[in-house]
mmCIF file of the C-alpha atoms, coordinates in Angstrom:
data_MODEL
# 
_entry.id   MODEL 
# 
loop_
_atom_site.group_PDB 
_atom_site.id 
_atom_site.type_symbol 
_atom_site.label_atom_id 
_atom_site.label_alt_id 
_atom_site.label_comp_id 
_atom_site.label_asym_id 
_atom_site.label_entity_id 
_atom_site.label_seq_id 
_atom_site.pdbx_PDB_ins_code 
_atom_site.Cartn_x 
_atom_site.Cartn_y 
_atom_site.Cartn_z 
_atom_site.occupancy 
_atom_site.B_iso_or_equiv 
_atom_site.pdbx_formal_charge 
_atom_site.auth_seq_id 
_atom_site.auth_comp_id 
_atom_site.auth_asym_id 
_atom_site.auth_atom_id 
_atom_site.pdbx_PDB_model_num 
ATOM 1   C CA . MET A 1 1   ? -13.608 6.699   4.272  1.00 0.00 ? 1   MET A CA 1 
ATOM 2   C CA . ALA A 1 2   ? -14.704 8.240   7.558  1.00 0.00 ? 2   ALA A CA 1 
ATOM 3   C CA . ALA A 1 3   ? -11.371 7.288   9.107  1.00 0.00 ? 3   ALA A CA 1 
ATOM 4   C CA . GLY A 1 4   ? -9.550  8.671   6.095  1.00 0.00 ? 4   GLY A CA 1 
ATOM 5   C CA . ILE A 1 5   ? -11.053 12.163  6.228  1.00 0.00 ? 5   ILE A CA 1 
ATOM 6   C CA . SER A 1 6   ? -11.339 12.505  10.000 1.00 0.00 ? 6   SER A CA 1 
ATOM 7   C CA . PRO A 1 7   ? -8.806  14.858  11.543 1.00 0.00 ? 7   PRO A CA 1 
ATOM 8   C CA . GLY A 1 8   ? -5.870  13.065  13.027 1.00 0.00 ? 8   GLY A CA 1 
ATOM 9   C CA . PRO A 1 9   ? -2.105  13.091  12.969 1.00 0.00 ? 9   PRO A CA 1 
ATOM 10  C CA . LEU A 1 10  ? -1.725  11.337  9.613  1.00 0.00 ? 10  LEU A CA 1 
ATOM 11  C CA . LEU A 1 11  ? -4.295  13.484  7.775  1.00 0.00 ? 11  LEU A CA 1 
ATOM 12  C CA . THR A 1 12  ? -2.737  16.597  9.265  1.00 0.00 ? 12  THR A CA 1 
ATOM 13  C CA . LEU A 1 13  ? 0.647   15.458  7.979  1.00 0.00 ? 13  LEU A CA 1 
ATOM 14  C CA . VAL A 1 14  ? -0.813  14.714  4.537  1.00 0.00 ? 14  VAL A CA 1 
ATOM 15  C CA . ILE A 1 15  ? -2.236  18.222  4.415  1.00 0.00 ? 15  ILE A CA 1 
ATOM 16  C CA . SER A 1 16  ? 0.810   20.003  5.775  1.00 0.00 ? 16  SER A CA 1 
ATOM 17  C CA . GLU A 1 17  ? 3.255   18.208  3.460  1.00 0.00 ? 17  GLU A CA 1 
ATOM 18  C CA . THR A 1 18  ? 0.987   18.929  0.483  1.00 0.00 ? 18  THR A CA 1 
ATOM 19  C CA . LEU A 1 19  ? 0.863   22.604  1.412  1.00 0.00 ? 19  LEU A CA 1 
ATOM 20  C CA . LYS A 1 20  ? 4.590   22.851  2.118  1.00 0.00 ? 20  LYS A CA 1 
ATOM 21  C CA . HIS A 1 21  ? 5.892   20.756  -0.742 1.00 0.00 ? 21  HIS A CA 1 
ATOM 22  C CA . SER A 1 22  ? 3.546   19.145  -3.267 1.00 0.00 ? 22  SER A CA 1 
ATOM 23  C CA . ARG A 1 23  ? 0.658   16.755  -3.739 1.00 0.00 ? 23  ARG A CA 1 
ATOM 24  C CA . LYS A 1 24  ? 3.211   14.019  -4.445 1.00 0.00 ? 24  LYS A CA 1 
ATOM 25  C CA . GLU A 1 25  ? 4.499   14.284  -0.868 1.00 0.00 ? 25  GLU A CA 1 
ATOM 26  C CA . GLY A 1 26  ? 0.932   14.241  0.477  1.00 0.00 ? 26  GLY A CA 1 
ATOM 27  C CA . ILE A 1 27  ? 0.166   11.103  -1.538 1.00 0.00 ? 27  ILE A CA 1 
ATOM 28  C CA . ILE A 1 28  ? 3.310   9.382   -0.260 1.00 0.00 ? 28  ILE A CA 1 
ATOM 29  C CA . ILE A 1 29  ? 2.252   10.053  3.339  1.00 0.00 ? 29  ILE A CA 1 
ATOM 30  C CA . ALA A 1 30  ? -1.326  8.944   2.618  1.00 0.00 ? 30  ALA A CA 1 
ATOM 31  C CA . SER A 1 31  ? 0.078   5.570   1.538  1.00 0.00 ? 31  SER A CA 1 
ATOM 32  C CA . ALA A 1 32  ? 2.025   4.980   4.774  1.00 0.00 ? 32  ALA A CA 1 
ATOM 33  C CA . PRO A 1 33  ? -0.698  2.853   6.473  1.00 0.00 ? 33  PRO A CA 1 
ATOM 34  C CA . VAL A 1 34  ? -0.336  0.236   3.717  1.00 0.00 ? 34  VAL A CA 1 
ATOM 35  C CA . LEU A 1 35  ? 3.222   -0.332  4.973  1.00 0.00 ? 35  LEU A CA 1 
ATOM 36  C CA . THR A 1 36  ? 2.787   0.151   8.704  1.00 0.00 ? 36  THR A CA 1 
ATOM 37  C CA . ASP A 1 37  ? -0.468  -1.675  9.357  1.00 0.00 ? 37  ASP A CA 1 
ATOM 38  C CA . VAL A 1 38  ? 0.532   -5.146  8.103  1.00 0.00 ? 38  VAL A CA 1 
ATOM 39  C CA . PRO A 1 39  ? 2.219   -6.228  11.377 1.00 0.00 ? 39  PRO A CA 1 
ATOM 40  C CA . ILE A 1 40  ? -0.607  -4.638  13.403 1.00 0.00 ? 40  ILE A CA 1 
ATOM 41  C CA . ILE A 1 41  ? -3.226  -6.552  11.376 1.00 0.00 ? 41  ILE A CA 1 
ATOM 42  C CA . LEU A 1 42  ? -1.356  -9.864  11.635 1.00 0.00 ? 42  LEU A CA 1 
ATOM 43  C CA . LEU A 1 43  ? -0.856  -9.524  15.392 1.00 0.00 ? 43  LEU A CA 1 
ATOM 44  C CA . SER A 1 44  ? -4.478  -8.477  15.959 1.00 0.00 ? 44  SER A CA 1 
ATOM 45  C CA . VAL A 1 45  ? -5.868  -11.357 13.914 1.00 0.00 ? 45  VAL A CA 1 
ATOM 46  C CA . PHE A 1 46  ? -3.501  -13.834 15.619 1.00 0.00 ? 46  PHE A CA 1 
ATOM 47  C CA . ILE A 1 47  ? -4.537  -12.713 19.107 1.00 0.00 ? 47  ILE A CA 1 
ATOM 48  C CA . LEU A 1 48  ? -8.259  -12.696 18.330 1.00 0.00 ? 48  LEU A CA 1 
ATOM 49  C CA . LYS A 1 49  ? -8.067  -16.086 16.579 1.00 0.00 ? 49  LYS A CA 1 
ATOM 50  C CA . LYS A 1 50  ? -6.597  -17.542 19.767 1.00 0.00 ? 50  LYS A CA 1 
ATOM 51  C CA . LEU A 1 51  ? -9.514  -16.023 21.697 1.00 0.00 ? 51  LEU A CA 1 
ATOM 52  C CA . ALA A 1 52  ? -12.142 -17.336 19.237 1.00 0.00 ? 52  ALA A CA 1 
ATOM 53  C CA . GLY A 1 53  ? -13.815 -19.645 21.770 1.00 0.00 ? 53  GLY A CA 1 
ATOM 54  C CA . PHE A 1 54  ? -14.036 -17.004 24.451 1.00 0.00 ? 54  PHE A CA 1 
ATOM 55  C CA . ASN A 1 55  ? -17.303 -15.207 23.721 1.00 0.00 ? 55  ASN A CA 1 
ATOM 56  C CA . PHE A 1 56  ? -17.011 -13.012 26.794 1.00 0.00 ? 56  PHE A CA 1 
ATOM 57  C CA . VAL A 1 57  ? -13.599 -11.685 25.700 1.00 0.00 ? 57  VAL A CA 1 
ATOM 58  C CA . LEU A 1 58  ? -14.773 -11.197 22.116 1.00 0.00 ? 58  LEU A CA 1 
ATOM 59  C CA . GLY A 1 59  ? -17.946 -9.480  23.337 1.00 0.00 ? 59  GLY A CA 1 
ATOM 60  C CA . THR A 1 60  ? -15.852 -7.155  25.468 1.00 0.00 ? 60  THR A CA 1 
ATOM 61  C CA . ILE A 1 61  ? -13.577 -6.368  22.506 1.00 0.00 ? 61  ILE A CA 1 
ATOM 62  C CA . SER A 1 62  ? -16.652 -5.680  20.370 1.00 0.00 ? 62  SER A CA 1 
ATOM 63  C CA . ILE A 1 63  ? -18.083 -3.295  22.991 1.00 0.00 ? 63  ILE A CA 1 
ATOM 64  C CA . LEU A 1 64  ? -14.699 -1.558  23.321 1.00 0.00 ? 64  LEU A CA 1 
ATOM 65  C CA . GLY A 1 65  ? -14.614 -1.234  19.527 1.00 0.00 ? 65  GLY A CA 1 
ATOM 66  C CA . ALA A 1 66  ? -18.077 0.304   19.640 1.00 0.00 ? 66  ALA A CA 1 
ATOM 67  C CA . PHE A 1 67  ? -16.884 2.882   22.187 1.00 0.00 ? 67  PHE A CA 1 
ATOM 68  C CA . PHE A 1 68  ? -13.808 3.667   20.074 1.00 0.00 ? 68  PHE A CA 1 
ATOM 69  C CA . ILE A 1 69  ? -15.952 4.169   16.965 1.00 0.00 ? 69  ILE A CA 1 
ATOM 70  C CA . ALA A 1 70  ? -18.444 6.258   18.975 1.00 0.00 ? 70  ALA A CA 1 
ATOM 71  C CA . TYR A 1 71  ? -15.537 8.393   20.176 1.00 0.00 ? 71  TYR A CA 1 
ATOM 72  C CA . LEU A 1 72  ? -14.433 8.949   16.572 1.00 0.00 ? 72  LEU A CA 1 
ATOM 73  C CA . ALA A 1 73  ? -18.039 9.863   15.719 1.00 0.00 ? 73  ALA A CA 1 
ATOM 74  C CA . TYR A 1 74  ? -18.085 12.319  18.626 1.00 0.00 ? 74  TYR A CA 1 
ATOM 75  C CA . GLU A 1 75  ? -14.875 13.910  17.355 1.00 0.00 ? 75  GLU A CA 1 
ATOM 76  C CA . SER A 1 76  ? -16.467 14.227  13.920 1.00 0.00 ? 76  SER A CA 1 
ATOM 77  C CA . PHE A 1 77  ? -19.618 15.845  15.320 1.00 0.00 ? 77  PHE A CA 1 
ATOM 78  C CA . THR A 1 78  ? -17.792 18.369  17.471 1.00 0.00 ? 78  THR A CA 1 
ATOM 79  C CA . ILE A 1 79  ? -15.173 19.590  15.004 1.00 0.00 ? 79  ILE A CA 1 
ATOM 80  C CA . LYS A 1 80  ? -15.286 23.330  14.516 1.00 0.00 ? 80  LYS A CA 1 
ATOM 81  C CA . SER A 1 81  ? -12.303 23.965  12.249 1.00 0.00 ? 81  SER A CA 1 
ATOM 82  C CA . ILE A 1 82  ? -9.014  22.537  11.060 1.00 0.00 ? 82  ILE A CA 1 
ATOM 83  C CA . GLU A 1 83  ? -5.840  24.259  12.171 1.00 0.00 ? 83  GLU A CA 1 
ATOM 84  C CA . LEU A 1 84  ? -2.495  23.481  10.638 1.00 0.00 ? 84  LEU A CA 1 
ATOM 85  C CA . ASN A 1 85  ? 0.892   24.297  12.080 1.00 0.00 ? 85  ASN A CA 1 
ATOM 86  C CA . LEU A 1 86  ? 3.112   24.559  9.016  1.00 0.00 ? 86  LEU A CA 1 
ATOM 87  C CA . GLN A 1 87  ? 6.867   24.676  9.433  1.00 0.00 ? 87  GLN A CA 1 
ATOM 88  C CA . ASN A 1 88  ? 9.295   24.461  6.563  1.00 0.00 ? 88  ASN A CA 1 
ATOM 89  C CA . ASN A 1 89  ? 11.369  21.287  6.994  1.00 0.00 ? 89  ASN A CA 1 
ATOM 90  C CA . LYS A 1 90  ? 13.274  18.944  4.698  1.00 0.00 ? 90  LYS A CA 1 
ATOM 91  C CA . ILE A 1 91  ? 11.224  16.554  2.596  1.00 0.00 ? 91  ILE A CA 1 
ATOM 92  C CA . GLN A 1 92  ? 11.126  13.090  4.199  1.00 0.00 ? 92  GLN A CA 1 
ATOM 93  C CA . SER A 1 93  ? 7.494   12.277  3.567  1.00 0.00 ? 93  SER A CA 1 
ATOM 94  C CA . LEU A 1 94  ? 7.477   8.471   3.707  1.00 0.00 ? 94  LEU A CA 1 
ATOM 95  C CA . GLY A 1 95  ? 9.529   8.375   6.902  1.00 0.00 ? 95  GLY A CA 1 
ATOM 96  C CA . LYS A 1 96  ? 7.316   11.001  8.512  1.00 0.00 ? 96  LYS A CA 1 
ATOM 97  C CA . GLY A 1 97  ? 4.195   9.112   7.465  1.00 0.00 ? 97  GLY A CA 1 
ATOM 98  C CA . ILE A 1 98  ? 5.499   5.804   8.835  1.00 0.00 ? 98  ILE A CA 1 
ATOM 99  C CA . ILE A 1 99  ? 6.574   7.321   12.151 1.00 0.00 ? 99  ILE A CA 1 
ATOM 100 C CA . THR A 1 100 ? 3.288   9.190   12.501 1.00 0.00 ? 100 THR A CA 1 
ATOM 101 C CA . ASN A 1 101 ? 1.160   6.123   11.819 1.00 0.00 ? 101 ASN A CA 1 
ATOM 102 C CA . ILE A 1 102 ? 3.224   3.786   14.018 1.00 0.00 ? 102 ILE A CA 1 
ATOM 103 C CA . SER A 1 103 ? 3.165   6.232   16.939 1.00 0.00 ? 103 SER A CA 1 
ATOM 104 C CA . SER A 1 104 ? -0.575  6.920   16.665 1.00 0.00 ? 104 SER A CA 1 
ATOM 105 C CA . PRO A 1 105 ? -2.837  4.772   18.853 1.00 0.00 ? 105 PRO A CA 1 
ATOM 106 C CA . HIS A 1 106 ? -5.600  4.784   16.212 1.00 0.00 ? 106 HIS A CA 1 
ATOM 107 C CA . PRO A 1 107 ? -4.365  1.887   14.040 1.00 0.00 ? 107 PRO A CA 1 
ATOM 108 C CA . TYR A 1 108 ? -3.792  -0.308  17.084 1.00 0.00 ? 108 TYR A CA 1 
ATOM 109 C CA . LEU A 1 109 ? -7.173  0.481   18.583 1.00 0.00 ? 109 LEU A CA 1 
ATOM 110 C CA . PHE A 1 110 ? -8.932  0.041   15.258 1.00 0.00 ? 110 PHE A CA 1 
ATOM 111 C CA . TRP A 1 111 ? -7.366  -3.281  14.333 1.00 0.00 ? 111 TRP A CA 1 
ATOM 112 C CA . MET A 1 112 ? -7.692  -4.811  17.809 1.00 0.00 ? 112 MET A CA 1 
ATOM 113 C CA . THR A 1 113 ? -11.281 -3.734  18.392 1.00 0.00 ? 113 THR A CA 1 
ATOM 114 C CA . VAL A 1 114 ? -12.843 -3.305  14.943 1.00 0.00 ? 114 VAL A CA 1 
ATOM 115 C CA . GLY A 1 115 ? -10.700 -4.457  12.023 1.00 0.00 ? 115 GLY A CA 1 
ATOM 116 C CA . ALA A 1 116 ? -9.494  -7.886  13.217 1.00 0.00 ? 116 ALA A CA 1 
ATOM 117 C CA . PRO A 1 117 ? -12.967 -8.959  14.431 1.00 0.00 ? 117 PRO A CA 1 
ATOM 118 C CA . ALA A 1 118 ? -14.384 -7.902  11.042 1.00 0.00 ? 118 ALA A CA 1 
ATOM 119 C CA . ILE A 1 119 ? -11.690 -9.903  9.214  1.00 0.00 ? 119 ILE A CA 1 
ATOM 120 C CA . LEU A 1 120 ? -12.370 -13.003 11.288 1.00 0.00 ? 120 LEU A CA 1 
ATOM 121 C CA . LYS A 1 121 ? -16.139 -12.650 10.843 1.00 0.00 ? 121 LYS A CA 1 
ATOM 122 C CA . ALA A 1 122 ? -15.712 -12.215 7.095  1.00 0.00 ? 122 ALA A CA 1 
ATOM 123 C CA . PHE A 1 123 ? -13.368 -15.217 6.961  1.00 0.00 ? 123 PHE A CA 1 
ATOM 124 C CA . ARG A 1 124 ? -16.028 -17.456 8.488  1.00 0.00 ? 124 ARG A CA 1 
ATOM 125 C CA . ILE A 1 125 ? -18.379 -16.456 5.664  1.00 0.00 ? 125 ILE A CA 1 
ATOM 126 C CA . ASN A 1 126 ? -15.802 -16.782 2.890  1.00 0.00 ? 126 ASN A CA 1 
ATOM 127 C CA . PRO A 1 127 ? -11.990 -16.433 3.067  1.00 0.00 ? 127 PRO A CA 1 
ATOM 128 C CA . MET A 1 128 ? -12.086 -14.126 0.060  1.00 0.00 ? 128 MET A CA 1 
ATOM 129 C CA . SER A 1 129 ? -14.361 -11.784 2.047  1.00 0.00 ? 129 SER A CA 1 
ATOM 130 C CA . SER A 1 130 ? -11.507 -11.061 4.466  1.00 0.00 ? 130 SER A CA 1 
ATOM 131 C CA . LEU A 1 131 ? -9.215  -10.074 1.626  1.00 0.00 ? 131 LEU A CA 1 
ATOM 132 C CA . LEU A 1 132 ? -11.928 -7.921  0.041  1.00 0.00 ? 132 LEU A CA 1 
ATOM 133 C CA . PHE A 1 133 ? -12.543 -6.236  3.400  1.00 0.00 ? 133 PHE A CA 1 
ATOM 134 C CA . ILE A 1 134 ? -8.862  -5.326  3.755  1.00 0.00 ? 134 ILE A CA 1 
ATOM 135 C CA . LEU A 1 135 ? -8.579  -4.156  0.140  1.00 0.00 ? 135 LEU A CA 1 
ATOM 136 C CA . GLY A 1 136 ? -11.779 -2.104  0.437  1.00 0.00 ? 136 GLY A CA 1 
ATOM 137 C CA . PHE A 1 137 ? -10.663 -0.650  3.743  1.00 0.00 ? 137 PHE A CA 1 
ATOM 138 C CA . TYR A 1 138 ? -7.343  0.561   2.356  1.00 0.00 ? 138 TYR A CA 1 
ATOM 139 C CA . LEU A 1 139 ? -8.877  1.703   -0.890 1.00 0.00 ? 139 LEU A CA 1 
ATOM 140 C CA . PHE A 1 140 ? -11.109 4.088   1.051  1.00 0.00 ? 140 PHE A CA 1 
ATOM 141 C CA . LEU A 1 141 ? -8.645  4.952   3.845  1.00 0.00 ? 141 LEU A CA 1 
ATOM 142 C CA . VAL A 1 142 ? -5.689  5.736   1.601  1.00 0.00 ? 142 VAL A CA 1 
ATOM 143 C CA . GLY A 1 143 ? -7.899  6.899   -1.294 1.00 0.00 ? 143 GLY A CA 1 
ATOM 144 C CA . SER A 1 144 ? -9.702  9.488   0.815  1.00 0.00 ? 144 SER A CA 1 
ATOM 145 C CA . LYS A 1 145 ? -6.381  10.816  2.124  1.00 0.00 ? 145 LYS A CA 1 
ATOM 146 C CA . ILE A 1 146 ? -5.028  11.004  -1.437 1.00 0.00 ? 146 ILE A CA 1 
ATOM 147 C CA . ILE A 1 147 ? -8.165  12.853  -2.517 1.00 0.00 ? 147 ILE A CA 1 
ATOM 148 C CA . ALA A 1 148 ? -7.643  15.231  0.418  1.00 0.00 ? 148 ALA A CA 1 
ATOM 149 C CA . ALA A 1 149 ? -4.080  15.861  -0.779 1.00 0.00 ? 149 ALA A CA 1 
ATOM 150 C CA . LEU A 1 150 ? -5.303  16.532  -4.332 1.00 0.00 ? 150 LEU A CA 1 
ATOM 151 C CA . ILE A 1 151 ? -8.044  18.886  -3.090 1.00 0.00 ? 151 ILE A CA 1 
ATOM 152 C CA . VAL A 1 152 ? -5.616  20.713  -0.804 1.00 0.00 ? 152 VAL A CA 1 
ATOM 153 C CA . ASP A 1 153 ? -3.174  21.065  -3.688 1.00 0.00 ? 153 ASP A CA 1 
ATOM 154 C CA . LYS A 1 154 ? -5.892  22.626  -5.873 1.00 0.00 ? 154 LYS A CA 1 
ATOM 155 C CA . SER A 1 155 ? -7.738  24.559  -3.207 1.00 0.00 ? 155 SER A CA 1 
ATOM 156 C CA . LYS A 1 156 ? -5.662  25.422  -0.187 1.00 0.00 ? 156 LYS A CA 1 
ATOM 157 C CA . SER A 1 157 ? -8.681  26.874  1.616  1.00 0.00 ? 157 SER A CA 1 
ATOM 158 C CA . PHE A 1 158 ? -10.918 23.779  1.271  1.00 0.00 ? 158 PHE A CA 1 
ATOM 159 C CA . LEU A 1 159 ? -9.950  22.417  4.684  1.00 0.00 ? 159 LEU A CA 1 
ATOM 160 C CA . GLN A 1 160 ? -11.005 25.647  6.297  1.00 0.00 ? 160 GLN A CA 1 
ATOM 161 C CA . SER A 1 161 ? -14.380 25.540  4.531  1.00 0.00 ? 161 SER A CA 1 
ATOM 162 C CA . ASN A 1 162 ? -17.755 24.614  5.939  1.00 0.00 ? 162 ASN A CA 1 
ATOM 163 C CA . THR A 1 163 ? -18.108 21.959  3.223  1.00 0.00 ? 163 THR A CA 1 
ATOM 164 C CA . TYR A 1 164 ? -15.237 19.950  4.665  1.00 0.00 ? 164 TYR A CA 1 
ATOM 165 C CA . ILE A 1 165 ? -16.613 20.331  8.193  1.00 0.00 ? 165 ILE A CA 1 
ATOM 166 C CA . TYR A 1 166 ? -20.028 19.037  6.985  1.00 0.00 ? 166 TYR A CA 1 
ATOM 167 C CA . ILE A 1 167 ? -18.378 16.074  5.252  1.00 0.00 ? 167 ILE A CA 1 
ATOM 168 C CA . ILE A 1 168 ? -16.626 15.169  8.487  1.00 0.00 ? 168 ILE A CA 1 
ATOM 169 C CA . ARG A 1 169 ? -19.841 15.513  10.497 1.00 0.00 ? 169 ARG A CA 1 
ATOM 170 C CA . THR A 1 170 ? -21.732 13.357  8.001  1.00 0.00 ? 170 THR A CA 1 
ATOM 171 C CA . SER A 1 171 ? -19.044 10.690  8.342  1.00 0.00 ? 171 SER A CA 1 
ATOM 172 C CA . GLY A 1 172 ? -19.702 10.891  12.075 1.00 0.00 ? 172 GLY A CA 1 
ATOM 173 C CA . PHE A 1 173 ? -23.214 9.568   11.480 1.00 0.00 ? 173 PHE A CA 1 
ATOM 174 C CA . VAL A 1 174 ? -21.793 6.619   9.555  1.00 0.00 ? 174 VAL A CA 1 
ATOM 175 C CA . LEU A 1 175 ? -19.387 5.910   12.415 1.00 0.00 ? 175 LEU A CA 1 
ATOM 176 C CA . LEU A 1 176 ? -22.258 6.069   14.892 1.00 0.00 ? 176 LEU A CA 1 
ATOM 177 C CA . VAL A 1 177 ? -24.180 3.427   12.925 1.00 0.00 ? 177 VAL A CA 1 
ATOM 178 C CA . PHE A 1 178 ? -21.143 1.147   12.983 1.00 0.00 ? 178 PHE A CA 1 
ATOM 179 C CA . SER A 1 179 ? -20.805 1.728   16.715 1.00 0.00 ? 179 SER A CA 1 
ATOM 180 C CA . ILE A 1 180 ? -24.381 0.578   17.260 1.00 0.00 ? 180 ILE A CA 1 
ATOM 181 C CA . LEU A 1 181 ? -23.744 -2.517  15.133 1.00 0.00 ? 181 LEU A CA 1 
ATOM 182 C CA . PHE A 1 182 ? -20.700 -3.389  17.217 1.00 0.00 ? 182 PHE A CA 1 
ATOM 183 C CA . ILE A 1 183 ? -22.682 -3.004  20.425 1.00 0.00 ? 183 ILE A CA 1 
ATOM 184 C CA . ARG A 1 184 ? -25.270 -5.400  18.963 1.00 0.00 ? 184 ARG A CA 1 
ATOM 185 C CA . ASP A 1 185 ? -22.529 -7.909  18.087 1.00 0.00 ? 185 ASP A CA 1 
ATOM 186 C CA . GLY A 1 186 ? -21.062 -7.598  21.592 1.00 0.00 ? 186 GLY A CA 1 
ATOM 187 C CA . LEU A 1 187 ? -24.444 -8.207  23.202 1.00 0.00 ? 187 LEU A CA 1 
ATOM 188 C CA . LYS A 1 188 ? -24.922 -11.277 20.998 1.00 0.00 ? 188 LYS A CA 1 
ATOM 189 C CA . LEU A 1 189 ? -21.542 -12.634 22.112 1.00 0.00 ? 189 LEU A CA 1 
ATOM 190 C CA . PHE A 1 190 ? -22.546 -12.045 25.741 1.00 0.00 ? 190 PHE A CA 1 
ATOM 191 C CA . GLY A 1 191 ? -25.755 -13.985 25.041 1.00 0.00 ? 191 GLY A CA 1 
ATOM 192 C CA . ILE A 1 192 ? -27.953 -11.020 25.974 1.00 0.00 ? 192 ILE A CA 1 
ATOM 193 C CA . ILE A 1 193 ? -29.711 -10.812 22.594 1.00 0.00 ? 193 ILE A CA 1 
# 
């Protein structure tokens, strides 16, 4: 959910297309990660599975994931306002969403440093846990973006409000907790704790 409501290129596109066209276009864009992330997830899981016996490499990836999540938390804490640059273009929402998500470094960083390790860890507990993790992740990621599109459609000024800024900052605390957990996992893989 924190990733879904944090400012970024895809959320900005969801908002701008909703404002320019309709909530339907915003919802279409919000759904783009479901299509674009499959190859990223498969590649990330494949690479990390091959590295499964290398605790040092996995510990390093975990620490890098912690820094990435901490960076997202920092962005959430320091946000002051949301600015949109709206231009009136033709409607091509799905294509725009796919291109935006593929060209953003966030999905790659997330799946290589956070998502794939979580999938592999869940798989060791129970294979169904991996599937539930992915379904839950996309339910909240896409769902929060869809909710943002619906809110923007109903209340165009919501994204400029202090309420939205406080929601983002609160999600920053959640991200910070996850960052600490990933540091702990990395230190365990290094054999330090």
